[in-house]
Each structure stands twice: as structure tokens, then as C-alpha cells.
C-alpha positions as CSV (number, residue, x, y, z in Angstrom):
1,X,25.5,12.4,5.7
2,X,24.2,14.7,2.3
3,X,25.6,14.2,-0.6
4,X,27.9,17.4,0.1
5,X,29.0,20.3,-2.7
6,X,32.7,20.0,-2.4
7,X,34.7,20.3,-5.5
8,X,37.5,18.5,-5.4
9,X,40.4,16.8,-8.3
10,X,39.2,13.5,-8.8
11,X,40.0,10.6,-11.2
12,X,38.4,7.9,-13.6
13,X,34.9,8.2,-13.8
14,X,34.3,10.0,-10.7
15,X,36.0,12.7,-12.3
16,X,34.1,13.2,-15.7
17,X,31.0,13.0,-13.4
18,X,31.8,16.6,-12.0
19,X,32.4,18.2,-15.6
20,X,30.2,20.6,-16.5
21,X,27.8,19.8,-18.9
22,X,26.7,22.2,-22.0
23,X,23.7,22.9,-22.2
24,X,23.6,21.7,-26.0
25,X,24.8,17.9,-25.2
26,X,23.0,15.2,-24.9
27,X,22.0,13.5,-21.8
28,X,21.9,10.1,-22.1
29,X,22.1,9.3,-18.1
30,X,20.0,12.0,-16.7
31,X,19.8,10.0,-13.7
32,X,23.1,10.7,-12.3
33,X,22.2,14.2,-12.2
34,X,19.4,14.0,-10.4
35,X,20.4,15.5,-6.6
36,X,20.4,12.5,-4.3
37,X,20.5,12.0,-0.3
38,X,22.7,9.4,0.3
39,X,22.9,9.4,3.8
40,X,26.7,8.2,4.9
41,X,27.2,8.1,9.0
42,X,30.6,9.1,10.1
43,X,30.5,6.6,13.1
44,X,30.8,3.5,10.6
45,X,33.8,4.1,8.8
46,X,36.0,0.9,9.5
47,X,38.7,-1.2,8.3
48,X,41.3,1.7,6.2
49,X,44.7,0.6,6.2
50,X,47.4,1.3,4.4
51,X,49.4,-0.9,2.6
52,X,53.4,-1.4,1.5
53,X,52.5,-0.7,-1.8
54,X,51.2,2.6,-1.0
55,X,47.5,1.9,-1.7
56,X,44.7,2.8,0.9
57,X,41.6,0.7,1.4
58,X,38.2,1.8,3.0
59,X,35.4,0.1,3.3
60,X,32.2,1.8,4.1
61,X,28.3,1.9,4.5
62,X,25.9,4.3,2.6
63,X,21.9,4.2,3.3
64,X,20.0,4.0,0.4
65,X,18.3,7.6,-1.2
66,X,15.1,6.4,-1.7
67,X,14.6,3.8,0.9
68,X,16.4,5.3,4.0
69,X,15.3,2.4,5.9
70,X,15.9,-0.4,4.1
71,X,19.6,-2.1,4.6
72,X,22.6,0.1,3.9
73,X,25.2,-0.6,0.6
74,X,28.5,-1.6,1.2
75,X,30.9,0.6,-0.6
76,X,34.7,-0.2,-1.3
77,X,37.4,2.4,-2.3
78,X,41.1,2.2,-2.9
79,X,43.3,5.4,-3.6
80,X,47.0,6.4,-3.6
81,X,48.1,7.7,-0.4
82,X,50.3,10.2,-1.6
83,X,48.2,11.8,-4.2
84,X,44.5,10.2,-3.3
85,X,43.9,9.2,-6.8
86,X,41.3,6.8,-6.6
87,X,42.7,3.5,-8.3
88,X,39.3,1.3,-7.7
89,X,36.3,1.8,-6.2
90,X,32.8,-0.8,-5.9
91,X,29.3,-0.5,-4.1
92,X,26.6,-3.1,-3.9
93,X,24.1,-1.0,-5.6
94,X,23.3,-1.5,-9.2
95,X,25.0,1.8,-10.3
96,X,28.0,0.7,-8.7
97,X,29.4,-2.7,-10.7
98,X,31.2,0.0,-13.0
99,X,32.2,1.6,-10.1
100,X,30.7,5.2,-10.3
101,X,27.6,5.9,-8.9
102,X,26.2,8.3,-6.1
103,X,27.1,5.9,-2.6
104,X,30.8,6.4,-4.1
105,X,30.5,10.1,-4.6
106,X,29.3,10.8,-1.3
107,X,32.0,8.6,0.5
108,X,34.6,10.5,-1.1
109,X,33.0,13.8,-0.5
110,X,33.0,12.8,3.2
111,X,36.9,12.0,3.0
112,X,37.3,15.9,1.6
113,X,34.9,17.3,4.3
114,X,36.5,15.5,7.3
115,X,39.9,16.3,6.1
116,X,38.9,19.8,5.5
117,X,37.9,19.9,9.5
118,X,40.9,18.6,10.7
119,X,39.7,15.0,11.4
120,X,42.1,12.3,12.0
121,X,39.4,9.9,12.8
122,X,36.0,9.6,11.4
123,X,33.7,11.3,14.5
124,X,30.4,9.1,15.3
125,X,28.2,12.6,14.0
126,X,29.3,16.1,13.0
127,X,27.6,18.5,14.3
128,X,25.3,21.2,12.2
129,X,28.2,24.2,12.3
130,X,30.2,21.9,10.9
131,X,28.5,21.4,7.9
132,X,27.6,23.6,4.9
133,X,24.4,25.5,5.3
134,X,21.3,24.5,4.0
135,X,19.0,27.5,3.4
136,X,20.0,27.3,-0.1
137,X,18.6,23.5,-0.8
138,X,14.9,23.6,-1.9
139,X,12.6,23.0,1.1
140,X,11.0,19.1,1.1
141,X,7.7,18.3,1.6
142,X,6.9,18.2,5.2
143,X,5.0,15.7,7.4
144,X,1.4,16.0,7.0
145,X,-1.0,16.5,10.1
146,X,-2.2,13.7,11.9
147,X,-4.2,13.1,15.3
148,X,-1.7,11.6,17.9
149,X,-3.3,7.8,17.9
150,X,-2.7,7.9,14.1
151,X,1.0,8.5,15.0
152,X,3.6,5.5,14.0
153,X,6.2,5.0,17.1
154,X,8.0,2.5,15.8
155,X,12.1,2.5,14.8
156,X,13.2,1.5,11.9
157,X,15.5,-0.9,12.5
158,X,15.9,-4.7,11.2
159,X,13.6,-7.6,12.5
160,X,11.5,-4.5,14.0
161,X,7.7,-4.7,14.4
162,X,5.9,-5.0,10.6
163,X,2.7,-3.4,11.4
164,X,2.1,-0.8,14.4
165,X,0.2,-1.6,17.0
166,X,-3.3,-0.3,16.1
167,X,-4.9,1.7,18.5
168,X,-8.2,0.3,20.5
169,X,-11.1,2.6,20.7
170,X,-14.0,1.5,23.0
171,X,-17.2,2.9,24.8
172,X,-16.3,2.4,28.4
173,X,-19.9,3.3,29.7
174,X,-22.1,0.9,30.9
175,X,-24.8,1.4,28.8
176,X,-26.0,3.9,25.6
177,X,-27.9,6.9,26.5
178,X,-30.8,8.2,24.0
179,X,-30.5,11.8,22.4
180,X,-32.5,13.4,25.1
181,X,-31.1,11.6,28.3
182,X,-27.4,12.7,26.9
183,X,-28.6,16.2,26.7
184,X,-30.2,16.2,30.5
185,X,-27.3,15.0,31.7
186,X,-25.6,18.0,30.2
187,X,-27.8,20.8,31.6
188,X,-27.6,18.7,34.9
189,X,-23.7,19.3,35.4
190,X,-23.9,22.9,33.8
191,X,-26.3,24.1,36.7
192,X,-24.0,22.3,38.9
193,X,-21.1,23.7,38.1
194,X,-23.0,27.2,37.9
195,X,-23.7,26.5,41.3
196,X,-19.8,26.6,41.9
197,X,-19.0,29.2,40.1
198,X,-17.7,27.6,36.7
199,X,-20.0,30.0,34.9
200,X,-17.9,29.8,31.3
201,X,-18.0,25.8,31.1
202,X,-21.5,25.7,32.8
203,X,-22.4,28.0,29.8
204,X,-21.6,26.0,27.3
205,X,-23.4,22.9,28.6
206,X,-26.2,24.9,29.3
207,X,-26.2,25.7,25.7
208,X,-26.2,22.5,24.2
209,X,-28.8,21.5,21.9
210,X,-30.1,18.3,20.9
211,X,-27.6,18.0,17.7
212,X,-25.3,15.3,18.2
213,X,-22.7,14.0,15.5
214,X,-20.9,10.5,14.8
215,X,-17.9,10.0,16.2
216,X,-15.5,6.8,16.7
217,X,-17.0,6.8,20.3
218,X,-20.7,7.1,19.5
219,X,-22.8,10.1,19.3
220,X,-21.5,13.9,20.7
221,X,-23.0,17.4,20.7
222,X,-21.6,18.7,17.6
223,X,-18.8,21.1,18.9
224,X,-17.4,19.6,21.4
225,X,-13.8,18.4,21.7
226,X,-14.9,14.8,20.7
227,X,-16.4,15.7,18.0
228,X,-13.4,16.7,16.2
229,X,-10.8,15.1,18.2
230,X,-12.3,11.7,17.7
231,X,-14.1,12.4,14.1
232,X,-15.0,9.3,11.8
233,X,-13.7,11.4,8.7
234,X,-10.8,14.1,8.4
235,X,-12.2,17.9,8.2
236,X,-13.2,18.9,4.5
237,X,-13.0,15.3,3.6
238,X,-15.4,14.5,0.5
239,X,-17.4,11.2,-0.3
240,X,-18.5,9.6,-2.9
241,X,-21.4,6.9,-3.2
242,X,-22.9,4.6,-5.4
243,X,-26.8,4.5,-6.3
244,X,-26.3,1.3,-5.3
245,X,-26.1,2.3,-1.4
246,X,-29.3,3.4,0.0
247,X,-29.1,5.0,3.5
248,X,-29.7,2.3,6.3
249,X,-30.7,2.0,9.3
250,X,-27.5,1.5,11.4
251,X,-28.9,-2.0,12.2
252,X,-26.3,-3.8,14.9
253,X,-26.2,-7.6,14.9
254,X,-23.8,-10.5,15.7
255,X,-21.3,-11.3,12.6
256,X,-21.8,-15.1,11.2
257,X,-19.1,-17.4,9.8
258,X,-19.0,-17.1,6.1
259,X,-20.5,-20.1,4.4
260,X,-17.8,-21.4,1.7
261,X,-18.1,-23.8,-1.1
262,X,-21.3,-25.3,0.1
263,X,-22.8,-26.1,-3.1
264,X,-19.0,-26.8,-5.0
265,X,-19.5,-29.4,-7.4
266,X,-16.6,-31.3,-9.3
267,X,-14.6,-29.7,-12.5
268,X,-15.0,-31.3,-15.6
269,X,-12.0,-31.2,-17.8
270,X,-12.2,-30.8,-22.4
271,X,-10.9,-33.9,-24.0
272,X,-8.1,-34.6,-25.8
273,X,-5.3,-33.3,-22.5
274,X,-1.7,-34.9,-22.7
275,X,-0.7,-36.6,-19.5
276,X,1.5,-34.1,-18.0
277,X,-1.8,-31.3,-18.4
278,X,-3.9,-34.3,-16.6
279,X,-1.3,-34.0,-14.3
280,X,-1.1,-29.8,-13.4
281,X,-4.9,-30.5,-13.1
282,X,-4.5,-33.2,-10.8
283,X,-2.3,-31.2,-8.5
284,X,-4.6,-28.4,-8.7
285,X,-7.4,-30.4,-7.9
286,X,-9.4,-29.3,-4.4
287,X,-12.3,-30.8,-2.1
288,X,-14.5,-28.5,-0.6
289,X,-12.8,-29.2,3.1
290,X,-9.6,-28.8,1.2
291,X,-10.4,-25.2,-0.3
292,X,-11.8,-24.1,2.8
293,X,-8.3,-25.2,5.2
294,X,-6.2,-23.5,1.9
295,X,-8.1,-20.3,2.3
296,X,-8.1,-20.3,5.9
297,X,-4.2,-21.1,6.1
298,X,-3.2,-18.2,3.6
299,X,-4.5,-14.9,5.2
300,X,-1.2,-13.4,5.0
301,X,-1.7,-13.4,1.7
302,X,1.4,-12.1,0.0
303,X,3.2,-12.8,3.3
304,X,2.4,-16.2,3.4
305,X,4.6,-18.8,1.2
306,X,1.5,-21.3,1.0
307,X,-0.8,-18.3,-1.2
308,X,2.4,-17.8,-3.6
309,X,2.7,-21.4,-4.1
310,X,-1.0,-22.1,-4.3
311,X,-1.2,-19.2,-7.0
312,X,1.7,-20.6,-9.4
313,X,-0.5,-22.3,-11.6
314,X,-3.7,-20.8,-11.3
315,X,-5.4,-17.6,-13.3
316,X,-5.9,-15.3,-10.8
317,X,-8.9,-12.8,-10.7
318,X,-6.3,-9.9,-11.1
319,X,-5.4,-10.7,-14.4
320,X,-9.4,-11.5,-15.7
321,X,-9.7,-8.4,-17.6
322,X,-6.6,-9.0,-19.6
323,X,-7.6,-12.3,-20.9
324,X,-11.0,-11.4,-21.5
325,X,-9.5,-8.5,-23.5
326,X,-7.3,-9.5,-25.6
327,X,-7.8,-11.4,-28.9
328,X,-4.3,-13.0,-29.5
329,X,-1.3,-14.3,-27.2
330,X,2.4,-14.0,-28.0
331,X,5.2,-16.4,-26.1
332,X,6.4,-13.3,-24.4
333,X,2.6,-12.1,-23.6
334,X,1.9,-15.7,-21.6
335,X,5.2,-15.5,-19.8
336,X,4.2,-11.4,-18.7
337,X,1.1,-12.5,-17.6
338,X,2.1,-16.0,-16.2
339,X,5.1,-15.8,-14.5
340,X,5.1,-14.3,-10.9
341,X,6.7,-10.7,-10.2
342,X,7.9,-9.2,-7.4
343,X,6.1,-5.9,-7.4
344,X,7.0,-4.1,-3.9
345,X,9.5,-2.5,-4.7
346,X,6.9,-0.4,-7.7
347,X,6.4,3.1,-6.2
348,X,2.5,3.1,-7.2
349,X,2.6,-0.9,-5.4
350,X,4.1,0.3,-2.4
351,X,1.4,3.4,-2.2
352,X,-1.2,0.8,-2.0
353,X,-0.1,-1.6,0.5
354,X,1.0,1.8,2.6
355,X,-2.7,3.2,2.4
356,X,-4.5,0.1,2.2
357,X,-5.6,-0.2,5.9
358,X,-6.3,3.2,5.9
359,X,-9.1,2.9,3.0
360,X,-10.7,0.3,4.9
361,X,-10.9,1.8,8.3
362,X,-12.5,5.3,5.8
363,X,-14.7,2.8,3.9
364,X,-16.0,1.6,7.5
365,X,-16.6,5.2,9.1
366,X,-18.1,6.0,5.5
367,X,-20.4,3.3,5.6
368,X,-21.6,3.5,9.5
369,X,-22.1,7.5,7.6
370,X,-24.7,5.9,5.5
371,X,-26.3,3.6,8.3
372,X,-24.5,0.9,7.0
373,X,-22.1,-1.0,10.2
374,X,-20.2,-3.0,8.0
375,X,-17.6,-5.3,9.4
376,X,-14.9,-6.6,7.7
377,X,-13.5,-10.0,8.0
378,X,-9.6,-10.7,6.4
379,X,-9.8,-13.9,3.9
380,X,-6.9,-15.5,2.1
381,X,-6.9,-17.4,-1.5
382,X,-10.5,-18.6,-3.0
383,X,-10.4,-21.9,-5.1
384,X,-14.0,-23.0,-6.2
385,X,-13.9,-26.8,-6.4
386,X,-15.9,-26.6,-9.0
387,X,-12.9,-24.8,-11.4
388,X,-9.6,-25.0,-9.2
389,X,-7.6,-23.3,-12.2
390,X,-9.4,-19.8,-11.2
391,X,-8.2,-18.2,-8.0
392,X,-9.0,-14.7,-6.4
393,X,-7.9,-12.9,-3.2
394,X,-10.3,-9.6,-1.9
395,X,-9.4,-7.3,0.1
396,X,-12.0,-8.8,2.7
397,X,-15.3,-10.2,3.2
398,X,-17.3,-7.5,4.4
399,X,-20.6,-8.3,6.3
400,X,-23.6,-5.7,6.1
401,X,-26.2,-6.2,8.9
402,X,-28.6,-4.1,5.6
403,X,-27.9,-6.7,3.5
404,X,-28.0,-9.7,5.9
405,X,-25.2,-11.4,4.0
406,X,-21.6,-11.1,3.0
407,X,-19.9,-9.5,0.1
408,X,-16.4,-9.3,-1.0
409,X,-14.2,-5.8,-0.8
410,X,-11.9,-4.9,-3.3
411,X,-9.7,-1.2,-2.5
412,X,-8.0,0.7,-4.7
413,X,-5.6,3.4,-3.7
414,X,-4.1,5.1,-6.9
415,X,-0.7,6.5,-6.4
416,X,-1.5,9.0,-9.4
417,X,-3.9,10.7,-7.7
418,X,-2.5,11.0,-4.2
419,X,-3.2,13.9,-2.3
420,X,-5.2,15.4,-5.2
421,X,-7.9,17.8,-4.6
422,X,-12.1,16.2,-5.1
423,X,-12.4,18.7,-8.2
424,X,-9.2,17.5,-10.0
425,X,-10.0,13.8,-9.1
426,X,-13.5,13.3,-10.9
427,X,-11.9,14.9,-14.2
428,X,-9.3,12.5,-14.4
429,X,-9.8,9.1,-16.0
430,X,-9.4,6.3,-13.8
431,X,-11.1,3.6,-13.0
432,X,-14.3,5.5,-11.8
433,X,-17.1,7.6,-13.7
434,X,-19.3,9.5,-12.6
435,X,-22.7,10.4,-13.6
436,X,-25.6,12.6,-12.0
437,X,-25.1,14.2,-8.3
438,X,-20.9,12.9,-8.4
439,X,-22.4,9.3,-8.4
440,X,-19.5,6.9,-8.6
441,X,-19.8,3.3,-10.8
442,X,-17.0,1.7,-11.8
443,X,-16.4,1.3,-15.7
444,X,-17.5,-1.9,-16.8
445,X,-14.6,-1.5,-19.5
446,X,-12.5,-1.3,-16.8
447,X,-10.2,-4.4,-16.0
448,X,-11.1,-3.7,-12.3
449,X,-14.4,-4.8,-12.6
450,X,-14.0,-7.9,-14.2
451,X,-11.4,-8.6,-11.1
452,X,-14.9,-7.6,-8.7
453,X,-16.8,-10.3,-10.8
454,X,-14.5,-13.1,-10.4
455,X,-13.9,-12.8,-7.0
456,X,-17.9,-12.3,-6.4
457,X,-18.0,-15.7,-8.2
458,X,-15.2,-17.7,-6.8
459,X,-16.2,-16.6,-3.2
460,X,-20.3,-17.0,-3.4
461,X,-21.0,-13.2,-2.6
462,X,-23.7,-11.7,-4.1
463,X,-22.3,-7.8,-3.9
464,X,-19.2,-6.3,-4.1
465,X,-17.7,-3.2,-2.6
466,X,-15.1,-1.5,-4.8
467,X,-13.2,1.5,-3.0
468,X,-10.9,4.2,-4.3
469,X,-9.4,5.9,-1.7
470,X,-7.2,8.8,-1.8
471,X,-6.2,11.0,1.3
472,X,-8.5,14.0,0.7
473,X,-11.8,11.6,-1.0
474,X,-13.3,8.3,-1.3
475,X,-16.0,6.5,-4.0
476,X,-17.8,3.4,-3.4
477,X,-19.6,1.5,-5.6
478,X,-21.7,-1.3,-5.0
479,X,-21.6,-4.2,-7.6
480,X,-24.2,-6.7,-7.8
481,X,-23.4,-10.0,-9.4
482,X,-24.6,-11.2,-12.8
483,X,-24.7,-14.9,-12.8
484,X,-25.1,-14.2,-16.7
485,X,-22.5,-11.8,-17.3
486,X,-20.3,-14.1,-14.9
487,X,-21.3,-17.1,-17.1
488,X,-19.7,-15.1,-20.3
489,X,-16.8,-14.1,-18.5
490,X,-16.0,-18.3,-17.5
491,X,-16.2,-19.5,-20.7
492,X,-13.9,-16.7,-21.9
493,X,-11.7,-17.6,-18.6
494,X,-11.4,-21.5,-19.0
495,X,-11.1,-21.1,-23.0
496,X,-7.9,-19.2,-22.5
497,X,-6.5,-21.1,-19.5
498,X,-6.8,-25.0,-21.6
499,X,-5.8,-23.1,-24.5
500,X,-2.5,-21.0,-23.7
501,X,-2.3,-20.9,-20.1
502,X,-1.8,-25.1,-19.2
503,X,0.2,-25.3,-22.3
504,X,2.5,-22.7,-20.9
505,X,2.6,-24.5,-17.5
506,X,3.6,-27.9,-19.7
507,X,6.0,-26.1,-21.6
508,X,7.5,-24.1,-18.2
509,X,8.2,-27.8,-16.7
510,X,10.3,-29.0,-19.8
């Protein structure tokens, strides 16, 4: 049930919630006044018992307002049987430690509703005719249109599938047809249909010309159902491509296995290190074979315990930009940079994780339209044995037949620009800047640029594609590796690690 609006006499903190606030009053806890939608299933009302002291205890479960697929919160209430006065209230949510939260209020409102409707016990579900009218509530943003094959048919349940099963599209025809052969087949079919009296469809086939468009199943006549049902990109989608990406020839070739760390050398450490510092460096030191094994067995990335453990004592590429630009470091600043954080509950991070696969699909489709039949390979944590204190985890390794080599892929889905129009996004200050003819370029002073350069260096790739993607647009910038630029960055990273990062790791052990 949604938090229903009923007036009642409540005691304690809950009663004060219901008092109208004057406009002149300050709002130190304005979050308590925001509308919430705590779903409270009637069928899970349980363990109600009246003791000899006249106190009724009730245990409930209430689903979260912002994360409806997560585990529900447990709510405990105690109130007097004769007067209904609340004597105790607890909730498992962070705000419920003080006994006053929206979930507790939702439970009380549910009791009021059930009592008003004359129920002696909680029903499995309340029909809409027994609920208040809903037309006074503001409408919510509806479900976005999508193709049937993109619909996620999974049910939300504990232990369910983490990822939806992808739709594997393939061309079932035995051999490819040239445009002229395909056009002749259309005309032959049209003449056959015309002979049997199907004039409407025959006229469409006979009017077909050589114009064709690329679809997920290959070339198709413009205007045919396949041209819009299996389009590479949605209608109205805007693409911005870097000057470094030229129109390719559409070469198709086998994807070779990447060659990693074949030229790696032994690391060199500065002098004057303590025994504890040398012990930490010894733990993270790897041979080329161990580095390849680490990359191969950490491809689940954030879902891999080995990936999390291997990153603990290393400086990773996502922090390179902060390290090379900051001049002074405090203990608190080092802690914020080095200590691992769980950011999976941050909305911007959740949005990026949720849309990363969509952005990769759009990237592949856009590159194919530009004659680059790229192939994305999953990857784990890259650690170059010559500098084992540095690590990088790109969003993918990309093989481009036009380059005849691998590159790295870094995808960003800016939460601040979700659902934004292309013209609006270009005017905003984010990682991409636009030059003449709307050519995008990753800002060279942005932290993401240092991240991409570090990823190219640690993987041994000579180029990398930086992708910024939203629902209505995508920008791709191809960055070439510059050895001199990396050596200057590497000098700053090494200086920071041995001067600040490594001593901090020693203090953390103590």
C-alpha cells in the first residue's frame, strides 16, 4: 500500500509529524516531509498479540520507497489496546532507530484503513475500490518505449537472475547477397505475387530500388519492416564522432587473442624503503604469467572478490587524474583516496552500471555504421609487472579490423545528462568538448583523460575509445597513446605512491 492520507490522533514523535508546519518555520528535517511510497503488503501482517498488560505488539514488513526490489524493512509497533496510544516503535531502516520514520507511519495508516473498512484481520490485498482516489496525485514518469526484444522479463525476487538473458540476433541465410541480387529477388517475388492477385504487396516490391539501410540482421530495403524493427540505432538518435575516427571499409576479420605483458621488465624500487614497505611491495609484485592469470580471473570485476583484493594496495587508473593534479595531501585526503568505498548505492553510479551494456551496444552499432566492425572483449584487472603498484580495469578491450590492433574502451553514462536532448547536452560542461562540425574531444584536463591514458599504458594498447552515452545521443573520441605523455604522468604517479600511498599502507597495518 502507498502511504495513505488519513487524519488520526497519534502520540509521541509520530503525532508531531502530523502537525501542520507554518510557512515561517525552518525545515531542518525537510526530508521527512517529502512524499514517500512505502509499499506495505497486507498479507504479511503477522504476530499480533495482546498481552495481559493491555499492550498489543505488531510485527510488519514494509518495502523501501526508493528501492522496491530490495529486501523489506522489519517494523515493530506496540500500542495500548484500549486507547491506541503508541508506546514503542522501531524500524530496521536508518531513520527508524529513533522510532519515527515513514515506514512506521505507513503501518499505522494501514491499521486505520483496515479498521475503517471493518476488517478483523489483514486481507491478502485491498481492491482499488476500497482505497482512496488516486487522481489527485501527480502522475509519475511512465515506462519508456522500447522494442519487445529489449524488455526485461525477469521477476524481482531474492536470488533471481542478475542479468537478463540477451537476445542473440543472427543472419540465418546461407550466403550473403549483393544489393543487385537482392533487388532482383524482390522484383521476382513481386511479379509472382502480382500473378496470383496480391497487388498491394506486389506493388511495394516492384517499386523497390537499390537504396538499403544497415540493420541488426544486415542490409535491408529502406522502408521495409526490418529497416525500422531491427534498426541499428533508435529513431532520432544523435551521433558525434571524433576526427580521429575516419570512415572505414567495413573489414571483417577473425579476432585474434590479445598479447599481454610479453615485454614486461622487473620493477625497480627507490632506496631508503623500510622493511614493512618492502614487504607490501613484495606482496603485490607479479611475474608476467601471474599478471595474465590475474586479468583472466578477475573479469567479473566488481563481483569478483579477487578483483577487490588485488586493488587494495594498488593505485588504480580511476584515481590517476586526482593524483597528478593535486599538490598537497592530508591524512584525510589520503584516506578518501586510498580506502575502498561501496558506491553501489549512489544513484549516479547505479545509473552508470545499469546503462553500461546499452552504451556498449550503441557504440558497436555506431562504429559499424562508420565502417568499423569492432568487437568488444571482457577483461579483468591489468597490472603491468614493471610497475605492480599501478592497476587499471577498462570497460572492455576493443579489436578494430581497421586498426589491426586492440584498444581500450572506457564508457561513461553521465547521470546529470540522462534523458537530455543533444543540443542541451552540448552546452553543458562535462567531459566532452565540441569543436567545429560538432566533433567531440575528451577534455585533456579532465580526470577521465588521465584514466584513459593510464589504461592504454598498463594494457599495452596504442589507442583507446572514450564513449559518453545517454538515451538520445552518443559521443566517441579515439585517443592515441603518447609515450612521452605517459612517462611524465608515470613520474608523478610513482612519486605519489612512494611518498604518500605506501607509507599510508604501512600506517594502516599498524
